[in-house]
N, C-alpha and C positions, 0 to 999 in steps of 0.2 A: 527613530522613535524607540523609546523604552516603555514597555507596558508592565505594570505591576500586576501580574496575574499569569494565567495559563494561556495556551495557544488558542483556546476558544475565545478568550477575552480579546486577543489580537484580531481574531476573525470578526468579532462584533465591530471593532473600530474600522476595519477595512470595509465591512459591509455598509457601515454608515457613510463612509467616504466615497462610495461608488457613485451615488447620485450627487451629493453636495460638492465634491471636489473633482469627480471624474476619474477616480482610481479604477484600475483594472484588478479584479480579484483573482489572484493566482493561488488561492487556497487549494488544498488537496482535493482532487476530483472535480474542481470547478473550471479547469482548463485542460486541454488535451495533451500538452507537452510533457507533463511529469510522468505519465504512464509510459509514453514513448521512450523517455529516458531510462526509466526503470526496466524496460524490456532488455536493455543492454546486459543486465545480470543474467537473464535467461539465455540470451544468445551466447554469452561468454561461457556459461556453464555447459551448454550443449556442445559447443565447439571444443572446449578443453577436455571434455569427457568422451571425445570421439563420436559425437552424435548419438550417444546412448545415455539417457537420463537415469539418475539414481531412483531408487524406489521411494525415498523420502527426502524432503528438504526441510530442515529446521531453519526458520528465518526470524531473527529478532526484528520486531516490527513496532511501529508507532500506530499508524492508522491503517496499515495493510496495503499501501500503494505498491510496495516492492513485490508483494505476492501477486497482486493483480497484473503488474507488468511482466513478471516472469511467466505467468500463466498465458498471457497474451502472446508472448514470444514463442512459447512452446506450441500453441495452437497454430500460429502462423508458419512455424517450421514444419509442422505436420502437413499443413495445406500445400506447402512447397514440395513436399516429398522428401525433406531432409531428415525427418525423424519418423519413426514408426513405433508401434507398441503403445503401452500404457503410459499415461502421464503420472508423474510422481505424486505421492501424497504430500500436501503442503501443510506444514505445522507452524502456526504463529506462536512465537515465544515472546513473552512480555514480563517486565519486572513485576514482582508481587505488589508493589506500591502504586502501580498504575497499569492495569491490565484490562482495558475496556473490550478489546477484541476477544480475548480469551473468555471473559465473562459472558459476552453476547453469545459466543459459540456454545458455552456450557448451558446457557439458559434457552437456547434454541431461538434466539432473536435474530431478525434480519438486519437490524441496525444496532450499533454500539452506543449505549447511552453515555452521557458525560460521566467521567470518573471523579466523584467527589473526594476531596482531600488527597489528591495525587502527591506522591512523595518521590 
């Protein structure tokens, strides 16, 4: 399928097909496996840095799933006793022409609104 639009337009098509065609929606945060996969970044980072996390992580993001996955990995490593100390400050980095997570953070919003006119 090709969709003439943005990712949210694709999501609408998939959402409509869930009932009528029986599609399974694997959109971001609508299934458990994506975050588990994104945890790999956090596990690799911790291991490669000798089980000591940096103070800050700058992460180029779309919807923030990578940040969530890394945070989950760090929390689980602390629970296992493999990490100790403070968790790093996580910084979402987005392109100026499409920065819904950055805008939501700056505006103190819990959810990121649709970015109109993304480029």
